Each structure stands twice: as structure tokens, then as C-alpha cells.
ZADO-1210 file (C-alpha; in nm, 4 decimals, padded with zeros to 6 digits):
<atoms>
<atom x="07.1359" y="11.1912" z="12.2747" code="UNK" pos="1"/>
<atom x="06.8026" y="11.3708" z="12.2706" code="UNK" pos="2"/>
<atom x="06.7898" y="11.7051" z="12.0969" code="UNK" pos="3"/>
<atom x="06.6974" y="11.8758" z="12.4235" code="UNK" pos="4"/>
<atom x="06.9983" y="11.7338" z="12.6108" code="UNK" pos="5"/>
<atom x="07.2290" y="11.8149" z="12.3205" code="UNK" pos="6"/>
<atom x="07.1122" y="12.1751" z="12.3152" code="UNK" pos="7"/>
<atom x="07.1520" y="12.1978" z="12.6933" code="UNK" pos="8"/>
<atom x="07.5078" y="12.0647" z="12.6804" code="UNK" pos="9"/>
<atom x="07.6039" y="12.3068" z="12.4047" code="UNK" pos="10"/>
<atom x="07.4470" y="12.5954" z="12.5903" code="UNK" pos="11"/>
<atom x="07.6238" y="12.4995" z="12.9132" code="UNK" pos="12"/>
<atom x="07.9590" y="12.4592" z="12.7397" code="UNK" pos="13"/>
<atom x="07.9239" y="12.7785" z="12.5336" code="UNK" pos="14"/>
<atom x="07.8266" y="12.9927" z="12.8298" code="UNK" pos="15"/>
<atom x="08.0562" y="12.8582" z="13.1002" code="UNK" pos="16"/>
<atom x="08.3144" y="12.6407" z="12.9215" code="UNK" pos="17"/>
<atom x="08.2153" y="12.3633" z="13.1612" code="UNK" pos="18"/>
<atom x="08.4614" y="12.0733" z="13.1511" code="UNK" pos="19"/>
<atom x="08.1796" y="11.8362" z="13.2429" code="UNK" pos="20"/>
<atom x="07.9769" y="11.9476" z="12.9418" code="UNK" pos="21"/>
<atom x="08.2872" y="11.9302" z="12.7203" code="UNK" pos="22"/>
<atom x="08.3633" y="11.5729" z="12.8261" code="UNK" pos="23"/>
<atom x="08.0000" y="11.4748" z="12.7678" code="UNK" pos="24"/>
<atom x="08.0123" y="11.6229" z="12.4178" code="UNK" pos="25"/>
<atom x="08.3400" y="11.4400" z="12.3411" code="UNK" pos="26"/>
<atom x="08.1896" y="11.1078" z="12.4473" code="UNK" pos="27"/>
<atom x="07.8722" y="11.1711" z="12.2505" code="UNK" pos="28"/>
<atom x="08.0493" y="11.2545" z="11.9261" code="UNK" pos="29"/>
<atom x="08.3366" y="11.0027" z="11.9617" code="UNK" pos="30"/>
<atom x="08.1770" y="10.7640" z="11.7048" code="UNK" pos="31"/>
<atom x="08.2401" y="11.0330" z="11.4410" code="UNK" pos="32"/>
<atom x="08.6121" y="10.9835" z="11.4959" code="UNK" pos="33"/>
<atom x="08.5941" y="10.6091" z="11.4290" code="UNK" pos="34"/>
<atom x="08.3792" y="10.6734" z="11.1232" code="UNK" pos="35"/>
<atom x="08.6305" y="10.9181" z="10.9714" code="UNK" pos="36"/>
<atom x="08.9319" y="10.7077" z="11.0728" code="UNK" pos="37"/>
<atom x="08.7734" y="10.4020" z="10.9134" code="UNK" pos="38"/>
<atom x="08.7275" y="10.5806" z="10.5816" code="UNK" pos="39"/>
<atom x="09.0815" y="10.7161" z="10.5812" code="UNK" pos="40"/>
<atom x="09.2266" y="10.3775" z="10.6786" code="UNK" pos="41"/>
<atom x="09.1098" y="10.2250" z="10.3502" code="UNK" pos="42"/>
<atom x="09.4089" y="10.1861" z="10.1255" code="UNK" pos="43"/>
<atom x="09.6694" y="10.2733" z="10.3870" code="UNK" pos="44"/>
<atom x="09.9658" y="10.0371" z="10.4319" code="UNK" pos="45"/>
<atom x="09.9454" y="09.7892" z="10.7219" code="UNK" pos="46"/>
<atom x="10.2120" y="09.9734" z="10.9223" code="UNK" pos="47"/>
<atom x="09.9629" y="10.2536" z="10.9903" code="UNK" pos="48"/>
<atom x="09.7709" y="10.1627" z="11.3063" code="UNK" pos="49"/>
<atom x="09.3970" y="10.2335" z="11.3163" code="UNK" pos="50"/>
<atom x="09.4235" y="10.3313" z="11.6838" code="UNK" pos="51"/>
<atom x="09.6785" y="10.5989" z="11.5915" code="UNK" pos="52"/>
<atom x="09.4315" y="10.7441" z="11.3413" code="UNK" pos="53"/>
<atom x="09.1622" y="10.7495" z="11.6099" code="UNK" pos="54"/>
<atom x="09.3957" y="10.9195" z="11.8579" code="UNK" pos="55"/>
<atom x="09.4750" y="11.1928" z="11.6061" code="UNK" pos="56"/>
<atom x="09.1070" y="11.2271" z="11.5237" code="UNK" pos="57"/>
<atom x="09.0158" y="11.2822" z="11.8895" code="UNK" pos="58"/>
<atom x="09.2304" y="11.5968" z="11.8897" code="UNK" pos="59"/>
<atom x="09.0353" y="11.7158" z="11.5860" code="UNK" pos="60"/>
<atom x="08.7069" y="11.6465" z="11.7647" code="UNK" pos="61"/>
<atom x="08.8153" y="11.8408" z="12.0731" code="UNK" pos="62"/>
<atom x="08.9268" y="12.1291" z="11.8526" code="UNK" pos="63"/>
<atom x="08.5883" y="12.1222" z="11.6762" code="UNK" pos="64"/>
<atom x="08.4001" y="12.1328" z="12.0067" code="UNK" pos="65"/>
<atom x="08.6116" y="12.4224" z="12.1338" code="UNK" pos="66"/>
<atom x="08.5642" y="12.6289" z="11.8159" code="UNK" pos="67"/>
<atom x="08.2077" y="12.5404" z="11.7163" code="UNK" pos="68"/>
<atom x="07.9462" y="12.8150" z="11.7313" code="UNK" pos="69"/>
<atom x="07.5905" y="12.6718" z="11.7516" code="UNK" pos="70"/>
<atom x="07.4534" y="13.0119" z="11.6474" code="UNK" pos="71"/>
<atom x="07.6014" y="12.9803" z="11.2965" code="UNK" pos="72"/>
<atom x="07.3213" y="12.7481" z="11.1925" code="UNK" pos="73"/>
<atom x="07.5247" y="12.4516" z="11.0642" code="UNK" pos="74"/>
<atom x="07.5235" y="12.0956" z="11.1928" code="UNK" pos="75"/>
<atom x="07.8051" y="12.0157" z="11.4325" code="UNK" pos="76"/>
<atom x="07.8632" y="11.6796" z="11.2613" code="UNK" pos="77"/>
<atom x="07.9400" y="11.8542" z="10.9319" code="UNK" pos="78"/>
<atom x="08.1859" y="12.0888" z="11.0994" code="UNK" pos="79"/>
<atom x="08.3429" y="11.8194" z="11.3185" code="UNK" pos="80"/>
<atom x="08.4047" y="11.5685" z="11.0395" code="UNK" pos="81"/>
<atom x="08.6121" y="11.8296" z="10.8544" code="UNK" pos="82"/>
<atom x="08.8193" y="11.9018" z="11.1671" code="UNK" pos="83"/>
<atom x="08.8636" y="11.5330" z="11.2532" code="UNK" pos="84"/>
<atom x="08.9712" y="11.4416" z="10.9024" code="UNK" pos="85"/>
<atom x="09.2105" y="11.7367" z="10.8888" code="UNK" pos="86"/>
<atom x="09.3695" y="11.6368" z="11.2183" code="UNK" pos="87"/>
<atom x="09.4231" y="11.2787" z="11.1010" code="UNK" pos="88"/>
<atom x="09.5668" y="11.3879" z="10.7663" code="UNK" pos="89"/>
<atom x="09.8001" y="11.6357" z="10.9371" code="UNK" pos="90"/>
<atom x="09.9284" y="11.3553" z="11.1588" code="UNK" pos="91"/>
<atom x="09.9875" y="11.1267" z="10.8618" code="UNK" pos="92"/>
<atom x="10.1733" y="11.3982" z="10.6728" code="UNK" pos="93"/>
<atom x="10.3930" y="11.4843" z="10.9715" code="UNK" pos="94"/>
<atom x="10.4947" y="11.1191" z="11.0033" code="UNK" pos="95"/>
<atom x="10.5784" y="11.1079" z="10.6314" code="UNK" pos="96"/>
<atom x="10.4614" y="10.7481" z="10.5984" code="UNK" pos="97"/>
<atom x="10.4540" y="10.7453" z="10.2161" code="UNK" pos="98"/>
<atom x="10.7754" y="10.6058" z="10.0599" code="UNK" pos="99"/>
<atom x="10.9773" y="10.8592" z="09.8598" code="UNK" pos="100"/>
<atom x="10.9565" y="10.6434" z="09.5469" code="UNK" pos="101"/>
<atom x="10.5770" y="10.6470" z="09.5634" code="UNK" pos="102"/>
<atom x="10.5713" y="11.0243" z="09.6087" code="UNK" pos="103"/>
<atom x="10.7912" y="11.0604" z="09.3019" code="UNK" pos="104"/>
<atom x="10.5591" y="10.8425" z="09.0946" code="UNK" pos="105"/>
<atom x="10.2638" y="11.0547" z="09.2079" code="UNK" pos="106"/>
<atom x="10.4461" y="11.3736" z="09.1077" code="UNK" pos="107"/>
<atom x="10.5351" y="11.2263" z="08.7679" code="UNK" pos="108"/>
<atom x="10.1758" y="11.1195" z="08.7108" code="UNK" pos="109"/>
<atom x="10.0374" y="11.4578" z="08.8137" code="UNK" pos="110"/>
<atom x="10.2890" y="11.6460" z="08.5980" code="UNK" pos="111"/>
<atom x="10.2326" y="11.4355" z="08.2868" code="UNK" pos="112"/>
<atom x="09.8538" y="11.4431" z="08.3277" code="UNK" pos="113"/>
<atom x="09.8527" y="11.8220" z="08.3629" code="UNK" pos="114"/>
<atom x="10.0881" y="11.8730" z="08.0664" code="UNK" pos="115"/>
<atom x="09.8795" y="11.6451" z="07.8459" code="UNK" pos="116"/>
<atom x="09.5493" y="11.8046" z="07.9339" code="UNK" pos="117"/>
<atom x="09.6879" y="12.1562" z="07.8917" code="UNK" pos="118"/>
<atom x="09.8048" y="12.0595" z="07.5439" code="UNK" pos="119"/>
<atom x="09.4942" y="11.8633" z="07.4454" code="UNK" pos="120"/>
<atom x="09.2417" y="12.0987" z="07.6016" code="UNK" pos="121"/>
<atom x="09.0529" y="11.8001" z="07.7466" code="UNK" pos="122"/>
<atom x="09.0982" y="11.5120" z="07.9877" code="UNK" pos="123"/>
<atom x="09.3603" y="11.2697" z="07.8575" code="UNK" pos="124"/>
<atom x="09.2682" y="10.9053" z="07.8076" code="UNK" pos="125"/>
<atom x="09.4357" y="10.6237" z="07.9994" code="UNK" pos="126"/>
<atom x="09.6171" y="10.5207" z="07.6836" code="UNK" pos="127"/>
<atom x="09.7478" y="10.8729" z="07.6209" code="UNK" pos="128"/>
<atom x="09.8746" y="10.9060" z="07.9781" code="UNK" pos="129"/>
<atom x="10.0430" y="10.5667" z="07.9765" code="UNK" pos="130"/>
<atom x="10.2151" y="10.6450" z="07.6451" code="UNK" pos="131"/>
<atom x="10.3353" y="10.9806" z="07.7780" code="UNK" pos="132"/>
<atom x="10.4787" y="10.7987" z="08.0802" code="UNK" pos="133"/>
<atom x="10.6382" y="10.5413" z="07.8473" code="UNK" pos="134"/>
<atom x="10.4701" y="10.2495" z="08.0202" code="UNK" pos="135"/>
<atom x="10.2101" y="09.9942" z="07.9177" code="UNK" pos="136"/>
<atom x="09.8427" y="10.0288" z="08.0088" code="UNK" pos="137"/>
<atom x="09.8618" y="09.7492" z="08.2716" code="UNK" pos="138"/>
<atom x="10.1671" y="09.9218" z="08.4212" code="UNK" pos="139"/>
<atom x="09.9689" y="10.2471" z="08.4310" code="UNK" pos="140"/>
<atom x="09.6877" y="10.0810" z="08.6280" code="UNK" pos="141"/>
<atom x="09.9448" y="09.9318" z="08.8640" code="UNK" pos="142"/>
<atom x="10.0901" y="10.2788" z="08.9081" code="UNK" pos="143"/>
<atom x="09.7459" y="10.4154" z="08.9994" code="UNK" pos="144"/>
<atom x="09.7155" y="10.1503" z="09.2690" code="UNK" pos="145"/>
<atom x="10.0596" y="10.2343" z="09.4080" code="UNK" pos="146"/>
<atom x="09.9984" y="10.6102" z="09.4310" code="UNK" pos="147"/>
<atom x="09.6388" y="10.5883" z="09.5557" code="UNK" pos="148"/>
<atom x="09.7523" y="10.6584" z="09.9136" code="UNK" pos="149"/>
<atom x="09.8918" y="10.9976" z="09.8060" code="UNK" pos="150"/>
<atom x="09.5430" y="11.1240" z="09.7211" code="UNK" pos="151"/>
<atom x="09.4263" y="11.1102" z="10.0831" code="UNK" pos="152"/>
<atom x="09.3971" y="11.4886" z="10.1063" code="UNK" pos="153"/>
<atom x="09.2363" y="11.5102" z="09.7632" code="UNK" pos="154"/>
<atom x="08.9189" y="11.7188" z="09.7846" code="UNK" pos="155"/>
<atom x="08.9868" y="11.7893" z="10.1522" code="UNK" pos="156"/>
<atom x="09.2962" y="11.9953" z="10.0797" code="UNK" pos="157"/>
<atom x="09.2941" y="12.3521" z="10.2085" code="UNK" pos="158"/>
<atom x="09.2538" y="12.6351" z="09.9620" code="UNK" pos="159"/>
<atom x="09.4117" y="12.9355" z="10.1294" code="UNK" pos="160"/>
<atom x="09.2146" y="13.2584" z="10.1157" code="UNK" pos="161"/>
<atom x="09.3873" y="13.5768" z="10.0059" code="UNK" pos="162"/>
<atom x="09.3715" y="13.7304" z="10.3524" code="UNK" pos="163"/>
<atom x="09.6011" y="13.5660" z="10.6113" code="UNK" pos="164"/>
<atom x="09.3656" y="13.6424" z="10.9010" code="UNK" pos="165"/>
<atom x="09.0708" y="13.4567" z="10.7436" code="UNK" pos="166"/>
<atom x="08.9920" y="13.0905" z="10.7964" code="UNK" pos="167"/>
<atom x="09.1148" y="12.8526" z="10.5292" code="UNK" pos="168"/>
<atom x="08.8569" y="12.7103" z="10.2907" code="UNK" pos="169"/>
<atom x="08.8264" y="12.3376" z="10.2235" code="UNK" pos="170"/>
<atom x="08.7012" y="12.2512" z="09.8769" code="UNK" pos="171"/>
<atom x="08.4370" y="12.0154" z="10.0104" code="UNK" pos="172"/>
<atom x="08.3198" y="12.2734" z="10.2647" code="UNK" pos="173"/>
<atom x="08.2082" y="12.4785" z="09.9684" code="UNK" pos="174"/>
<atom x="07.9202" y="12.2383" z="09.9190" code="UNK" pos="175"/>
<atom x="07.7842" y="12.3545" z="10.2545" code="UNK" pos="176"/>
<atom x="07.9449" y="12.6957" z="10.2844" code="UNK" pos="177"/>
<atom x="07.9683" y="12.8156" z="10.6429" code="UNK" pos="178"/>
<atom x="07.9325" y="13.1704" z="10.5207" code="UNK" pos="179"/>
<atom x="08.1441" y="13.4800" z="10.5445" code="UNK" pos="180"/>
<atom x="08.0703" y="13.8468" z="10.5951" code="UNK" pos="181"/>
<atom x="08.3481" y="13.9396" z="10.3503" code="UNK" pos="182"/>
<atom x="08.2017" y="13.9907" z="09.9980" code="UNK" pos="183"/>
<atom x="08.5416" y="13.9235" z="09.8375" code="UNK" pos="184"/>
<atom x="08.5676" y="13.5881" z="10.0103" code="UNK" pos="185"/>
<atom x="08.2097" y="13.5036" z="09.9125" code="UNK" pos="186"/>
<atom x="08.2868" y="13.5725" z="09.5461" code="UNK" pos="187"/>
<atom x="08.6057" y="13.3650" z="09.5659" code="UNK" pos="188"/>
<atom x="08.4165" y="13.0760" z="09.7234" code="UNK" pos="189"/>
<atom x="08.1398" y="13.0863" z="09.4641" code="UNK" pos="190"/>
<atom x="08.3920" y="13.0905" z="09.1790" code="UNK" pos="191"/>
<atom x="08.5828" y="12.7968" z="09.3268" code="UNK" pos="192"/>
<atom x="08.2611" y="12.6059" z="09.3861" code="UNK" pos="193"/>
<atom x="08.1606" y="12.6597" z="09.0243" code="UNK" pos="194"/>
<atom x="08.5037" y="12.5484" z="08.9015" code="UNK" pos="195"/>
<atom x="08.4870" y="12.2340" z="09.1151" code="UNK" pos="196"/>
<atom x="08.1369" y="12.1401" z="09.0009" code="UNK" pos="197"/>
<atom x="08.2323" y="12.1964" z="08.6371" code="UNK" pos="198"/>
<atom x="08.5460" y="11.9860" z="08.6760" code="UNK" pos="199"/>
<atom x="08.3473" y="11.7007" z="08.8327" code="UNK" pos="200"/>
<atom x="08.0809" y="11.7288" z="08.5640" code="UNK" pos="201"/>
<atom x="08.3492" y="11.6861" z="08.2952" code="UNK" pos="202"/>
<atom x="08.4746" y="11.3580" z="08.4410" code="UNK" pos="203"/>
<atom x="08.3726" y="11.0302" z="08.2804" code="UNK" pos="204"/>
<atom x="08.0459" y="10.8864" z="08.4063" code="UNK" pos="205"/>
<atom x="08.2191" y="10.6214" z="08.6171" code="UNK" pos="206"/>
<atom x="08.4704" y="10.8656" z="08.7645" code="UNK" pos="207"/>
<atom x="08.1905" y="11.1068" z="08.8487" code="UNK" pos="208"/>
<atom x="07.9955" y="10.8257" z="09.0136" code="UNK" pos="209"/>
<atom x="08.2908" y="10.7241" z="09.2317" code="UNK" pos="210"/>
<atom x="08.3572" y="11.0840" z="09.3418" code="UNK" pos="211"/>
<atom x="07.9893" y="11.1421" z="09.4208" code="UNK" pos="212"/>
<atom x="07.9399" y="10.8193" z="09.6137" code="UNK" pos="213"/>
<atom x="08.2651" y="10.8486" z="09.8091" code="UNK" pos="214"/>
<atom x="08.2687" y="11.2170" z="09.9020" code="UNK" pos="215"/>
<atom x="07.9042" y="11.3191" z="09.8986" code="UNK" pos="216"/>
<atom x="07.7228" y="10.9964" z="09.9901" code="UNK" pos="217"/>
<atom x="07.9879" y="10.8765" z="10.2363" code="UNK" pos="218"/>
<atom x="08.0221" y="10.5236" z="10.0948" code="UNK" pos="219"/>
<atom x="08.3399" y="10.3192" z="10.1259" code="UNK" pos="220"/>
<atom x="08.5348" y="10.1985" z="09.8228" code="UNK" pos="221"/>
<atom x="08.4117" y="09.8456" z="09.8952" code="UNK" pos="222"/>
<atom x="08.0480" y="09.9594" z="09.8971" code="UNK" pos="223"/>
<atom x="08.1005" y="10.1529" z="09.5742" code="UNK" pos="224"/>
<atom x="08.2535" y="09.8433" z="09.4160" code="UNK" pos="225"/>
<atom x="07.9399" y="09.6443" z="09.4947" code="UNK" pos="226"/>
<atom x="07.7208" y="09.9106" z="09.3364" code="UNK" pos="227"/>
<atom x="07.9332" y="09.9345" z="09.0213" code="UNK" pos="228"/>
<atom x="07.9999" y="09.5581" z="09.0209" code="UNK" pos="229"/>
<atom x="08.3761" y="09.6016" z="09.0074" code="UNK" pos="230"/>
<atom x="08.6560" y="09.5200" z="09.2532" code="UNK" pos="231"/>
<atom x="08.7536" y="09.7513" z="09.5360" code="UNK" pos="232"/>
<atom x="09.1002" y="09.7884" z="09.3851" code="UNK" pos="233"/>
<atom x="08.9463" y="09.9017" z="09.0551" code="UNK" pos="234"/>
<atom x="08.7372" y="10.1607" z="09.2416" code="UNK" pos="235"/>
<atom x="09.0568" y="10.2844" z="09.4070" code="UNK" pos="236"/>
<atom x="09.2225" y="10.3222" z="09.0653" code="UNK" pos="237"/>
<atom x="08.9250" y="10.5161" z="08.9279" code="UNK" pos="238"/>
<atom x="08.9222" y="10.7392" z="09.2377" code="UNK" pos="239"/>
<atom x="09.2944" y="10.8108" z="09.2080" code="UNK" pos="240"/>
<atom x="09.2701" y="10.8945" z="08.8382" code="UNK" pos="241"/>
<atom x="08.9698" y="11.1214" z="08.8972" code="UNK" pos="242"/>
<atom x="09.1512" y="11.3078" z="09.1752" code="UNK" pos="243"/>
<atom x="09.4540" y="11.3748" z="08.9553" code="UNK" pos="244"/>
<atom x="09.2218" y="11.5031" z="08.6826" code="UNK" pos="245"/>
<atom x="09.0414" y="11.7334" z="08.9261" code="UNK" pos="246"/>
<atom x="09.3670" y="11.8585" z="09.0761" code="UNK" pos="247"/>
<atom x="09.4927" y="11.9454" z="08.7290" code="UNK" pos="248"/>
<atom x="09.1716" y="12.1241" z="08.6338" code="UNK" pos="249"/>
<atom x="09.1552" y="12.3213" z="08.9602" code="UNK" pos="250"/>
<atom x="09.5265" y="12.4077" z="08.9350" code="UNK" pos="251"/>
<atom x="09.4595" y="12.5600" z="08.5933" code="UNK" pos="252"/>
<atom x="09.1631" y="12.7499" z="08.7392" code="UNK" pos="253"/>
<atom x="09.3750" y="12.8879" z="09.0224" code="UNK" pos="254"/>
<atom x="09.6526" y="12.9911" z="08.7833" code="UNK" pos="255"/>
<atom x="09.4038" y="13.1708" z="08.5599" code="UNK" pos="256"/>
<atom x="09.2361" y="13.3379" z="08.8596" code="UNK" pos="257"/>
<atom x="09.5716" y="13.4642" z="08.9858" code="UNK" pos="258"/>
<atom x="09.6246" y="13.6577" z="08.6627" code="UNK" pos="259"/>
<atom x="09.3260" y="13.8841" z="08.7290" code="UNK" pos="260"/>
</atoms>
């Protein structure tokens, strides 16, 4: 779509809520849904249908079109991808497709990792985590593979603002903050952004590389594996471990922030 036609469609839809313009915008941005669904589909069990992910994503796209304000000065694609991904993840959660045993393993891993790192004052090594779980190192890596699907929300999880009437804040949205007129919210966002960047910076070099390439460069796990010259399954393990580390670090930040 040419920039002129895109601007005309947005103007027409914004001013008159034209269904014709809305349908044209949905068709134009539909490839975004397949892009997001394709990234989320990686690592999901075979019983999850790709078409179901796309269907859920379409609702997110329509919601994005209805709520987008071109005057805010951000790219629609950036805004829409967040809405599409959120819609797909909400659908997956509501269907509760992750086995209870896998959820329990994920909780055990998160709990032990957080306890270790609180006690050590640093990120725990693979060996230390496996010993705390009373399993061998190979069993620990197998566990990472099994619970990888539970980290789908990961950096896309919502961080609720203190005021119930305000929009929720996604961690990754902080990289391209949409802005807020509330100074308190701005301070909160800046502090969270700083905490996230510091947590990522403290990851191992390989973990940091995987997080950067996957979330900020938009590469798939397979593409990252080719760059790092390791298997896709190994990339998935590194991603899962990094996410648990970041969740632990940000949980500590939130607990400390709540004290003040």
C-alpha cells in the first residue's frame, strides 16, 4: 500500500468509522497476523492448530485498528503486533493447553531459581540450579525443553500500572514507549525500563544474544540457531533459562519498588 493511500484510509476510518476503510485496513495488515502467529507457533505442541492462532490474532488486529490513534506518532505495525500477540496469548491461556505436570515443573524451576539467586546475589549456574532441583545436568536441560512453552508470555506479559483506569504496560512496549501525560506513570515506566535493561545486561553473553535476536530483531529460534551454530532446541533451552532469570530479577525489582 502506498503511503498516500494508507494515510487516506486511516483518515477516512478515523473521521467516519467507515466499514469499507476498516475492511481495507484489515486486509492490508493481515500478513502481520500470520507473522506473529508463526513466531508464537514455534515450540507449541502439535495439537495447537496454526489456523486457530491466526483466527485469534485477527481479533487482535481488529482491536488494534479500532483503538489506534494515528496522531500519537507511533507506527501502526508496532502497536498492532502487541495487540495481535496479546490476543493470541489470551486465547492460548483460556484454552489451558499446557499440561498440569508441565506447569508444575515450570513453577518449581522458577521458585528454585529465584530462591538461589536471592541467596547468592547473582544468577545461578546451570549446575547450581540442577543440584537444587536434585536432578542431573542433562535432566535439567530436558526440563528446560519441556517447560519452554510456558514462557510464551515472557517479556510480553502485562505490568499493571498503579491506577486502574490507565492502560496496562507491556515490558517490551517500554522500548518504544507510547507516552503518557501522567508524570507518575512516566517515572514508573522509566524505572521498569532501566530494571529490564540492567537485567538483560547481566545475562550471559549467549543468553543476551538470544533475547536480543528473538525479541528485538524478530528472528526465529531456527534463524538464531544458524547464527550461533547451535541446534534450535538448544536455542529454546537458552531462551527459557534467560526468561526465568529475567522474571526472577524483575520480580525482585517489583517487590523492592512496592516497599517505597
